[in-house]
Rosetta silent file (secondary structure, phi, psi, omega in degrees, C-alpha in Angstrom):
SEQUENCE: XXXXXXXXXXXXXXXXXXXXXXXXXXXXXXXXXXXXXXXXXXXXXXXXXXXXXXXXXXXXXXXXXXXXXXXXXXXXXXXXXXXXXXXXXXXXXXXXXXXXXXXXXXXXXXXXXXXXXXXXXXXXXXXXXXXXXXXXXXXXXXXXXXXXXXXXXXXXXXXXXXXXXXXXXXXXXXXXXXXXXXXXXXXXXXXXXXXXXXXXXXXXXXXXXXXXXXXXXXXXXXXXXXXXXXXXXXXXXXXXXXXXXXXXXXXXX
SCORE:     score description
SCORE:     0.000 S_00000001
   1 L     0.000  124.246 -177.934   83.306   80.516  105.016 S_00000001
   2 L   -87.508   85.699 -175.985   81.742   80.768  108.490 S_00000001
   3 H   -68.157  -29.088  179.271   81.033   84.513  108.592 S_00000001
   4 H   -65.433  -39.153  178.517   79.069   84.236  111.839 S_00000001
   5 H   -68.015  -43.209  177.230   82.131   82.829  113.627 S_00000001
   6 H   -59.468  -44.044 -179.660   84.395   85.515  112.142 S_00000001
   7 H   -61.718  -40.062 -179.218   81.885   88.147  113.231 S_00000001
   8 H   -63.522  -46.313  178.408   81.766   86.775  116.787 S_00000001
   9 H   -64.535  -43.670 -178.627   85.567   86.922  117.193 S_00000001
  10 H   -60.095  -49.210 -178.278   85.711   90.330  115.511 S_00000001
  11 H   -65.495  -37.026  178.565   83.024   91.862  117.719 S_00000001
  12 H   -62.766  -44.952 -179.964   84.556   90.387  120.871 S_00000001
  13 H   -67.605  -38.438  178.906   87.950   91.923  120.073 S_00000001
  14 H   -68.333  -34.501  178.224   86.431   95.281  119.132 S_00000001
  15 H   -67.583  -30.725  176.463   84.410   95.352  122.368 S_00000001
  16 H   -64.994  -35.223  176.058   87.664   94.873  124.296 S_00000001
  17 H   -64.510  -41.287  179.349   88.947   98.047  122.666 S_00000001
  18 H   -62.967  -33.923  179.980   85.840   99.916  123.811 S_00000001
  19 H   -75.726  -23.865 -178.434   86.470   98.739  127.378 S_00000001
  20 L  -121.168   43.810 -171.639   90.106   99.880  127.288 S_00000001
  21 H   -63.366  -31.590  178.903   89.722  102.992  125.141 S_00000001
  22 H   -65.808  -40.448  179.232   92.203  105.043  127.184 S_00000001
  23 H   -77.490  -38.624 -172.868   94.925  102.481  126.627 S_00000001
  24 H   -80.889  -36.245 -173.311   93.946  101.519  123.070 S_00000001
  25 H  -118.068  -54.295 -171.916   93.152  104.917  121.546 S_00000001
  26 H   -64.572  -46.630 -177.239   93.758  107.893  123.828 S_00000001
  27 H   -60.700  -48.601  177.775   97.269  106.964  124.987 S_00000001
  28 H   -62.381  -36.473  179.351   98.760  106.425  121.464 S_00000001
  29 H   -65.794  -43.284  178.547   97.142  109.658  120.207 S_00000001
  30 H   -64.733  -40.675  178.878   98.569  111.654  123.119 S_00000001
  31 H   -62.810  -42.659  178.802  102.012  110.089  122.648 S_00000001
  32 H   -67.167  -35.973  177.219  102.013  110.965  118.953 S_00000001
  33 H   -61.487  -35.909  177.424  100.864  114.510  119.754 S_00000001
  34 H   -65.182  -36.313  175.466  103.946  114.871  121.966 S_00000001
  35 H   -61.392  -41.818  177.920  106.100  113.887  118.987 S_00000001
  36 H   -59.530  -43.097 -178.103  104.460  116.679  116.993 S_00000001
  37 H   -66.907  -49.400 -174.457  105.227  119.168  119.769 S_00000001
  38 H   -70.994  -52.591 -175.666  108.815  118.036  120.391 S_00000001
  39 H   -81.899  -40.697 -177.740  109.968  117.278  116.848 S_00000001
  40 H   -69.214  -42.887 -176.920  107.641  119.560  114.916 S_00000001
  41 H   -87.422  -54.070 -175.078  108.084  122.647  117.077 S_00000001
  42 H   -67.532  -57.073 -179.148  111.504  122.254  118.703 S_00000001
  43 H   -74.696  -33.305  179.984  113.436  120.624  115.864 S_00000001
  44 L   -62.671  -23.736  177.006  111.213  122.184  113.204 S_00000001
  45 L   -72.000  -19.617  178.654  112.402  125.630  114.300 S_00000001
  46 L  -100.869  -35.096  176.635  115.921  124.582  113.251 S_00000001
  47 L  -109.807   96.292 -173.083  115.044  122.400  110.244 S_00000001
  48 L   -75.331  -37.826 -176.657  112.450  124.450  108.398 S_00000001
  49 E  -143.342  151.378  168.831  112.078  122.293  105.272 S_00000001
  50 E  -130.891  118.723 -179.426  112.994  118.922  103.797 S_00000001
  51 L    53.962   39.749  176.088  112.727  118.628  100.010 S_00000001
  52 L    80.701    6.505 -179.186  110.526  121.736   99.930 S_00000001
  53 E  -113.190  134.424  177.406  108.098  120.448  102.581 S_00000001
  54 E   -55.440  136.039 -173.105  107.693  122.046  106.000 S_00000001
  55 H   -59.183  -39.708  179.461  109.371  119.800  108.549 S_00000001
  56 H   -59.048  -38.885  178.037  106.277  119.592  110.758 S_00000001
  57 H   -76.085  -35.196 -176.341  104.253  118.262  107.808 S_00000001
  58 H   -60.121  -35.787 -175.045  107.076  116.037  106.558 S_00000001
  59 L   -83.661   -9.083 -176.811  107.112  113.920  109.729 S_00000001
  60 H   -58.643  -51.973  179.759  103.321  113.305  109.778 S_00000001
  61 H   -59.057  -38.714  179.126  103.344  110.176  107.537 S_00000001
  62 H   -64.841  -40.200  179.438  106.269  108.737  109.486 S_00000001
  63 H   -68.449  -39.310  176.237  104.560  109.279  112.832 S_00000001
  64 H   -62.882  -43.619 -179.566  101.327  107.698  111.592 S_00000001
  65 H   -66.208  -38.048  177.307  103.284  104.731  110.274 S_00000001
  66 H   -57.820  -47.707  179.394  105.221  104.425  113.558 S_00000001
  67 H   -67.499  -41.417 -177.645  101.954  104.144  115.501 S_00000001
  68 H   -61.295  -45.927 -177.722  100.355  101.896  112.886 S_00000001
  69 H   -64.464  -48.844 -175.834  103.189   99.357  112.895 S_00000001
  70 H   -69.508  -43.953 -177.091  103.525   99.087  116.661 S_00000001
  71 H   -70.367  -38.861  177.225   99.807   99.119  117.486 S_00000001
  72 H   -59.474  -46.731 -178.205   98.865   96.630  114.755 S_00000001
  73 H   -64.499  -47.163 -175.512  101.504   94.209  115.978 S_00000001
  74 H   -70.496  -39.398  179.165  100.720   94.583  119.676 S_00000001
  75 H   -62.653  -46.940 -177.652   96.927   94.453  119.288 S_00000001
  76 H   -69.897  -39.137 -178.344   96.994   91.282  117.214 S_00000001
  77 H   -66.031  -42.783  178.771   99.655   89.538  119.309 S_00000001
  78 H   -68.775  -36.714 -177.784   97.803   90.155  122.573 S_00000001
  79 H   -59.495  -41.181 -179.155   94.479   89.249  120.981 S_00000001
  80 H   -90.432  -25.872 -179.038   95.547   85.704  120.092 S_00000001
  81 H   -71.917  -37.732 -175.940   97.986   85.178  122.990 S_00000001
  82 H   -60.220  -44.031  174.284   95.427   85.848  125.730 S_00000001
  83 H   -61.115  -33.611  175.409   93.174   82.897  124.689 S_00000001
  84 H   -66.196  -40.778 -178.558   96.313   80.717  124.665 S_00000001
  85 H   -65.288  -41.322 -178.387   97.219   81.989  128.136 S_00000001
  86 H   -86.204  -15.013 -179.535   93.757   81.275  129.565 S_00000001
  87 L    91.437   -2.632 -179.165   93.266   78.035  127.625 S_00000001
  88 L   -73.250  -11.001  178.988   90.158   79.203  125.793 S_00000001
  89 H   -61.306  -29.574 -177.937   91.994   78.817  122.480 S_00000001
  90 H   -72.498  -28.052  173.810   91.191   75.089  122.602 S_00000001
  91 H   -67.684  -38.561  178.463   87.474   75.855  122.699 S_00000001
  92 H   -67.304  -42.749 -178.116   87.927   77.963  119.579 S_00000001
  93 H   -67.647  -28.543  179.682   89.982   75.255  117.863 S_00000001
  94 H   -84.802   -9.914  178.816   87.365   72.611  118.664 S_00000001
  95 L   -76.992  160.769  178.905   84.554   74.737  117.249 S_00000001
  96 L   -75.037   66.946 -178.926   83.409   74.338  113.604 S_00000001
  97 L  -143.525  137.493 -176.722   85.678   77.135  112.396 S_00000001
  98 L   -84.453  167.357  177.280   88.794   76.938  110.246 S_00000001
  99 H   -61.221  -37.819  179.203   92.189   78.467  110.917 S_00000001
 100 H   -62.301  -39.960 -178.851   91.629   81.015  108.167 S_00000001
 101 H   -70.306  -36.632  174.931   88.398   82.148  109.812 S_00000001
 102 H   -61.988  -47.276  179.831   90.093   82.439  113.223 S_00000001
 103 H   -62.603  -39.984  179.659   92.857   84.538  111.685 S_00000001
 104 H   -60.477  -41.682 -179.443   90.324   86.714  109.839 S_00000001
 105 H   -64.674  -51.614 -177.510   88.511   87.504  113.089 S_00000001
 106 H   -70.172  -46.363 -178.592   91.576   88.411  115.147 S_00000001
 107 H   -67.786  -40.177  178.894   93.574   90.076  112.369 S_00000001
 108 H   -60.620  -41.530  179.510   90.526   91.956  111.062 S_00000001
 109 H   -67.557  -44.547 -179.993   89.815   93.417  114.510 S_00000001
 110 H   -63.302  -42.093  179.397   93.463   94.400  115.112 S_00000001
 111 H   -65.628  -40.568  179.227   93.736   95.991  111.649 S_00000001
 112 H   -61.442  -45.574  179.134   90.461   97.893  112.138 S_00000001
 113 H   -60.232  -41.717 -178.596   91.651   99.316  115.463 S_00000001
 114 H   -68.781  -39.079  178.819   94.953  100.403  113.909 S_00000001
 115 H   -64.812  -43.766  176.838   93.266  102.023  110.898 S_00000001
 116 H   -59.269  -44.637  179.764   90.908  103.961  113.183 S_00000001
 117 H   -63.000  -42.747  178.377   93.875  105.048  115.274 S_00000001
 118 H   -61.868  -40.450  179.582   95.830  106.116  112.176 S_00000001
 119 H   -68.845  -36.170  176.848   92.908  108.201  110.905 S_00000001
 120 H   -65.063  -42.588  178.537   92.493  109.859  114.319 S_00000001
 121 H   -65.368  -38.215  176.624   96.197  110.757  114.368 S_00000001
 122 H   -60.835  -44.466  178.388   95.898  112.082  110.814 S_00000001
 123 H   -65.087  -39.100  179.541   92.980  114.283  111.878 S_00000001
 124 H   -64.818  -34.005 -177.092   94.892  115.394  114.988 S_00000001
 125 H   -62.442  -26.510  179.090   97.908  116.387  112.891 S_00000001
 126 H   -66.263  -18.959  176.206   95.834  119.117  111.211 S_00000001
 127 H   -68.340  -32.646 -173.588   95.790  120.893  114.575 S_00000001
 128 H   -96.541  -38.542 -175.899   99.567  121.260  114.397 S_00000001
 129 L  -141.400  147.455  173.051  100.382  121.584  110.690 S_00000001
 130 L   -74.196  137.164 -177.222   98.488  122.214  107.428 S_00000001
 131 L  -129.218  148.916  171.562   98.388  119.098  105.268 S_00000001
 132 L  -134.447  124.205 -179.855   97.473  118.254  101.699 S_00000001
 133 L   -95.367  111.408 -175.288   97.103  114.625  100.623 S_00000001
 134 L   -69.811  -36.721 -176.473   98.107  114.346   96.967 S_00000001
 135 L  -131.901   82.013 -178.120   96.843  110.773   96.489 S_00000001
 136 H   -57.255  -37.956 -179.702   94.050  109.883   98.987 S_00000001
 137 H   -61.012  -48.001 -178.634   93.450  106.484   97.347 S_00000001
 138 H   -70.202  -31.437  176.028   97.061  105.401   97.735 S_00000001
 139 H   -60.798  -47.283  179.046   97.201  106.852  101.239 S_00000001
 140 H   -67.479  -35.445  178.490   94.288  104.634  102.287 S_00000001
 141 H   -61.915  -49.097  177.894   95.776  101.686  100.375 S_00000001
 142 H   -62.236  -39.999 -179.326   99.073  101.916  102.263 S_00000001
 143 H   -60.566  -48.201 -177.379   97.185  102.434  105.531 S_00000001
 144 H   -69.978  -46.932 -178.392   95.044   99.314  105.072 S_00000001
 145 H   -61.621  -41.716 -179.547   97.794   97.081  103.644 S_00000001
 146 H   -67.548  -42.729  179.409  100.235   98.028  106.403 S_00000001
 147 H   -61.831  -44.002 -179.512   97.645   97.540  109.151 S_00000001
 148 H   -67.382  -44.026 -178.151   96.675   94.101  107.810 S_00000001
 149 H   -61.168  -47.662 -176.709  100.287   93.002  107.232 S_00000001
 150 H   -79.893  -18.794  169.221  101.518   93.933  110.691 S_00000001
 151 H   -70.217  -38.759  174.182   98.377   92.574  112.321 S_00000001
 152 H   -62.639  -41.630  176.890   99.249   89.272  110.655 S_00000001
 153 H   -61.514  -43.155  177.978  102.791   89.640  111.997 S_00000001
 154 H   -62.438  -38.815  177.188  101.364   90.307  115.463 S_00000001
 155 H   -59.744  -43.131  178.381   99.156   87.221  115.141 S_00000001
 156 H   -63.362  -43.504  179.183  102.266   85.162  114.369 S_00000001
 157 H   -63.103  -39.932  178.920  104.088   86.654  117.378 S_00000001
 158 H   -63.442  -31.737  175.914  101.099   85.883  119.605 S_00000001
 159 H   -75.218  -38.690 -176.615  101.264   82.231  118.561 S_00000001
 160 H   -73.580  -36.004 -171.548  105.047   82.085  119.000 S_00000001
 161 L   -64.161  142.139  176.873  105.289   83.867  122.355 S_00000001
 162 L  -105.229   -4.108  179.838  105.578   81.819  125.542 S_00000001
 163 L  -163.707  168.567 -178.991  104.979   84.731  127.911 S_00000001
 164 H   -63.767  -28.769  179.226  103.890   88.352  128.095 S_00000001
 165 H   -64.863  -40.139 -179.017  107.536   89.443  128.010 S_00000001
 166 H   -68.031  -24.392  177.127  108.062   87.820  124.612 S_00000001
 167 H   -62.772  -26.340 -175.660  105.060   89.708  123.223 S_00000001
 168 H   -90.437  -17.055 -170.405  107.070   92.915  123.701 S_00000001
 169 H   -60.525  -56.286 -175.518  110.383   91.767  122.246 S_00000001
 170 H   -69.627  -46.287  178.850  109.736   92.172  118.521 S_00000001
 171 H   -60.704  -43.043 -173.573  107.497   95.310  118.661 S_00000001
 172 H   -87.373  -35.242 -174.337  109.781   97.211  121.061 S_00000001
 173 H   -98.894  -12.978 -179.792  113.238   95.895  120.210 S_00000001
 174 H  -121.686  -57.710 -173.538  112.910   95.365  116.458 S_00000001
 175 H   -66.375  -47.606 -178.493  109.934   97.155  114.869 S_00000001
 176 H   -61.904  -48.974  176.628  110.194  100.455  116.771 S_00000001
 177 H   -59.509  -41.085  178.774  113.974  100.895  116.162 S_00000001
 178 H   -62.925  -33.852  178.921  113.564   99.971  112.484 S_00000001
 179 H   -68.986  -43.896  178.157  110.799  102.576  112.202 S_00000001
 180 H   -63.567  -34.600 -179.979  112.943  105.300  113.766 S_00000001
 181 L   -87.968    0.379 -175.243  115.798  104.328  111.432 S_00000001
 182 L   -99.013   13.855  177.182  113.461  104.036  108.438 S_00000001
 183 L    96.959   23.278  178.192  113.003  107.743  107.750 S_00000001
 184 L   -60.636  -44.019 -173.770  110.265  108.637  110.233 S_00000001
 185 L  -111.322    5.080 -177.163  111.860  111.992  111.052 S_00000001
 186 L  -159.295  166.620  172.137  114.138  112.481  108.067 S_00000001
 187 L   -92.803  136.730 -179.835  114.761  111.557  104.451 S_00000001
 188 H   -66.806  -10.068  176.424  117.389  108.885  103.962 S_00000001
 189 H   -66.055  -18.193  179.369  118.715  111.160  101.227 S_00000001
 190 H   -83.398   -8.682 -179.780  120.422  113.248  103.943 S_00000001
 191 L   -79.486  157.089  172.743  122.528  110.227  104.961 S_00000001
 192 L   -60.095  153.377 -175.916  126.022  109.565  103.563 S_00000001
 193 H   -51.608  -41.237 -178.976  125.956  107.352  100.431 S_00000001
 194 H   -61.694  -45.401 -177.618  127.134  104.254  102.303 S_00000001
 195 H   -73.354  -24.281  172.886  124.392  104.528  104.928 S_00000001
 196 H   -63.253  -41.525  178.881  121.790  105.200  102.240 S_00000001
 197 H   -66.562  -40.638  178.337  122.603  101.791  100.788 S_00000001
 198 H   -63.035  -40.331 -177.721  122.437  100.179  104.246 S_00000001
 199 H   -61.887  -28.115 -179.045  119.065  101.856  104.896 S_00000001
 200 L   -68.666  -12.672  174.418  117.580  100.144  101.835 S_00000001
 201 L   -84.852   -5.896  177.174  117.864   96.827  103.704 S_00000001
 202 L   -86.596  112.706 -175.831  115.418   98.191  106.272 S_00000001
 203 H   -63.090  -25.661 -177.931  111.943   97.036  105.123 S_00000001
 204 H   -68.430  -25.383  177.961  110.226   99.880  106.990 S_00000001
 205 H   -55.080  -41.933 -176.572  111.903  102.404  104.652 S_00000001
 206 H   -69.308  -35.445  179.031  109.660  101.213  101.814 S_00000001
 207 H   -68.371  -48.546 -178.683  106.488  101.512  103.898 S_00000001
 208 H   -67.258  -41.041 -179.224  107.228  105.022  105.128 S_00000001
 209 H   -61.681  -46.210  179.337  108.513  106.162  101.733 S_00000001
 210 H   -64.764  -41.695  179.788  105.395  104.970   99.909 S_00000001
 211 H   -64.592  -41.076  179.002  103.086  106.426  102.542 S_00000001
 212 H   -67.442  -35.376  177.677  104.901  109.781  102.416 S_00000001
 213 H   -60.692  -38.131 -178.765  104.689  109.778   98.618 S_00000001
 214 H   -64.535  -21.712  177.449  100.902  109.527   98.854 S_00000001
 215 H   -88.241  -52.159 -166.443  100.948  112.809  100.799 S_00000001
 216 H  -117.894   -3.190 -174.227  103.618  114.909   99.107 S_00000001
 217 L    60.016   31.367  176.332  104.727  113.009   95.969 S_00000001
 218 L  -125.189  130.431 -175.649  108.191  112.897   97.538 S_00000001
 219 L  -149.296  152.693  175.990  109.814  109.535   98.271 S_00000001
 220 L   -80.646  -29.141  175.469  113.155  107.941   99.079 S_00000001
 221 L  -131.848  162.284 -176.648  112.352  104.969   96.814 S_00000001
 222 L   -61.005  146.999 -179.899  109.972  104.607   93.881 S_00000001
 223 H   -59.218  -40.672  179.990  106.255  104.270   94.564 S_00000001
 224 H   -62.309  -40.903  178.297  106.093  101.033   92.557 S_00000001
 225 H   -65.703  -40.443 -179.172  108.884   99.478   94.603 S_00000001
 226 H   -62.412  -46.180 -177.833  107.180  100.541   97.843 S_00000001
 227 H   -69.646  -34.469  178.153  103.827   98.985   96.965 S_00000001
 228 H   -66.029  -41.830  179.096  105.557   95.822   95.691 S_00000001
 229 H   -66.955  -38.270  178.014  107.521   95.447   98.936 S_00000001
 230 H   -62.088  -44.049  178.469  104.365   96.031  100.998 S_00000001
 231 H   -66.442  -35.353  177.834  102.558   93.279   99.088 S_00000001
 232 H   -62.812  -45.065  178.333  105.595   90.997   99.491 S_00000001
 233 H   -61.020  -39.679  179.859  105.509   91.433  103.288 S_00000001
 234 H   -62.901  -44.897 -179.296  101.779   90.682  103.222 S_00000001
 235 H   -64.345  -40.838  179.487  102.278   87.464  101.229 S_00000001
 236 H   -62.442  -43.867  179.610  105.074   86.300  103.558 S_00000001
 237 H   -66.767  -39.969  176.867  102.895   86.851  106.637 S_00000001
 238 H   -61.695  -41.237  179.135   99.929   85.083  105.001 S_00000001
 239 H   -64.660  -39.316  179.717  102.153   82.119  104.178 S_00000001
 240 H   -66.233  -41.851  178.609  103.425   81.976  107.773 S_00000001
 241 H   -65.127  -41.749  177.137   99.881   82.025  109.200 S_00000001
 242 H   -58.865  -43.157 -179.049   98.827   79.299  106.756 S_00000001
 243 H   -64.649  -38.771 -179.963  101.802   77.185  107.883 S_00000001
 244 H   -59.511  -47.292 -179.024  100.921   77.674  111.566 S_00000001
 245 H   -76.452  -26.697  178.898   97.419   76.289  111.109 S_00000001
 246 H   -68.894  -38.726 -176.352   98.595   73.644  108.650 S_00000001
 247 H   -98.624  -16.386 -175.529  101.099   72.218  111.165 S_00000001
 248 L    74.572   26.183 -176.613   99.343   73.199  114.411 S_00000001
 249 L   -54.809  117.077  177.814  102.494   75.020  115.578 S_00000001
 250 L    59.063   14.711  176.164  102.120   75.743  119.316 S_00000001
 251 L  -110.537  -25.518 -179.342   98.363   75.222  119.012 S_00000001
 252 L  -116.406  130.516 -179.939   98.240   71.459  119.402 S_00000001
 253 L   -94.096    0.000    0.000   99.828   69.649  122.302 S_00000001
């Protein structure tokens, strides 16, 4: 394993975040804070509790997960697409570094940025609502696994995309709607029975449910099922990345 090469890619991507800190960190934190104000204060005055939890606190895990999913995907997709766009990807591919090491550098940097962002939003949420994390270990586990999984997904999108417009399609038109419909602002238990069954086909439900359980020990699906589904998504993304480098999909002309 060429750790020096992984480190070089990782540091380069992290330095790009430092140069664009307003876009990478400040903007998502401010946007999430607005959700706290609008949904926590405005709607929270009408919906005081869900399953015995104050509504303002109930939505915190969902909002963190919403930011984590979108930012992980977008950071990783842009990180690998830009070298393809400029042509520098061929210099990387010709260097003595394997596909796994390339993926580790880009995915590791994107996941790190998302984890930092998630922790900042978690700290910011204490300004608005009192929080108690029942299972800190599992909270961090879900945070890291989700960031890595969706950074891998973003890496795949960055390889697949043929233009900057395509980089936005899956994060904005698929992931964000699925997150809003996955119990970010509500428990799927409030839905009619038919729609509860439909909601279980939404993979984001399992991520948000498990993450919320780590805070309040309240979940729409069992904790074991949530962690199993999260690991399944991770394995699928790892297999897809392996296949990309194995076949040279859109990397070799």
